[in-house]
C-alpha positions as a printed NumPy array, in Angstrom:
array([[-16.222,   2.03 ,  27.226],
       [-15.232,   1.856,  23.628],
       [-12.399,  -0.722,  22.779],
       [-10.527,  -0.663,  19.552],
       [ -8.322,  -3.749,  18.559],
       [ -5.557,  -3.347,  15.873],
       [ -2.176,  -5.339,  15.003],
       [  0.94 ,  -3.443,  14.885],
       [  4.78 ,  -3.938,  15.825],
       [  6.931,  -2.031,  18.078],
       [  9.744,  -0.488,  16.253],
       [ 13.366,  -0.749,  17.414],
       [ 13.492,   2.401,  19.112],
       [ 10.462,   1.243,  21.295],
       [  7.674,   3.316,  19.403],
       [  4.386,   2.022,  18.602],
       [  2.386,   3.34 ,  15.868],
       [ -1.399,   3.401,  16.176],
       [ -3.96 ,   4.496,  13.697],
       [ -5.286,   8.128,  14.557],
       [ -8.204,   8.304,  16.834],
       [ -9.397,  11.64 ,  16.043],
       [-12.335,  11.82 ,  18.588],
       [-10.139,  11.224,  21.33 ],
       [ -7.279,  14.015,  20.954],
       [ -6.339,  15.526,  24.552],
       [ -7.961,  12.713,  26.589],
       [ -6.579,  10.12 ,  28.966],
       [ -6.772,   6.691,  27.528],
       [ -5.473,   3.263,  28.734],
       [ -3.328,   1.181,  26.611],
       [ -3.002,  -2.517,  27.309],
       [ -0.217,  -4.475,  25.345],
       [ -0.676,  -8.264,  24.693],
       [  2.319, -10.065,  23.247],
       [  1.756, -12.777,  20.551],
       [  3.314, -16.085,  21.004],
       [  5.463, -17.115,  18.031],
       [  4.483, -20.064,  15.947],
       [  6.557, -23.05 ,  16.649],
       [  7.595, -24.632,  13.338],
       [  7.418, -28.105,  13.227],
       [ 10.96 , -29.393,  11.448],
       [ 10.926, -33.187,  12.274],
       [  8.786, -35.045,   9.805],
       [  7.794, -38.605,  11.006],
       [  7.968, -41.638,   8.607],
       [  5.429, -44.065,   7.924],
       [  7.173, -46.679,  10.147],
       [  7.476, -44.158,  12.918],
       [  3.636, -43.609,  12.752],
       [  2.769, -47.479,  12.205],
       [  4.982, -48.279,  15.279],
       [  3.549, -45.709,  17.541],
       [ -0.108, -46.564,  16.736],
       [  0.487, -50.365,  16.188],
       [ -1.764, -51.189,  19.254],
       [ -4.878, -49.447,  17.734],
       [ -4.798, -50.852,  14.348],
       [ -6.343, -54.218,  14.112],
       [ -5.525, -57.114,  11.778],
       [ -9.123, -58.744,  11.806],
       [-11.056, -58.215,   8.828],
       [-13.966, -56.192,   9.911],
       [-16.27 , -57.55 ,   7.049],
       [-15.84 , -61.116,   8.767],
       [-16.493, -60.253,  12.392],
       [-19.483, -58.47 ,  10.977],
       [-20.947, -61.318,   9.192],
       [-20.24 , -63.687,  11.957],
       [-21.883, -61.329,  14.132],
       [-25.128, -61.273,  12.07 ],
       [-25.143, -64.803,  11.782],
       [-24.821, -65.442,  15.405],
       [-27.744, -63.018,  15.941],
       [-30.268, -64.12 ,  13.473],
       [-30.094, -67.891,  13.937]])
């Protein structure tokens, strides 16, 4: 079974234009139509304060270099 894929638009009168398939004239074919979903457009832009307030629990105020230094000092006593 051969399959061809192409993108086209349905015209206002319901006609779908497809490229010519010269080898398949006067033969029965099966046509499957798949609608593509429309892309959602994000209209609201989040401010930095909104971002920080929603992710505040994930950000740490502890200096990682101090924590790393203390860990290594304890490890190699």
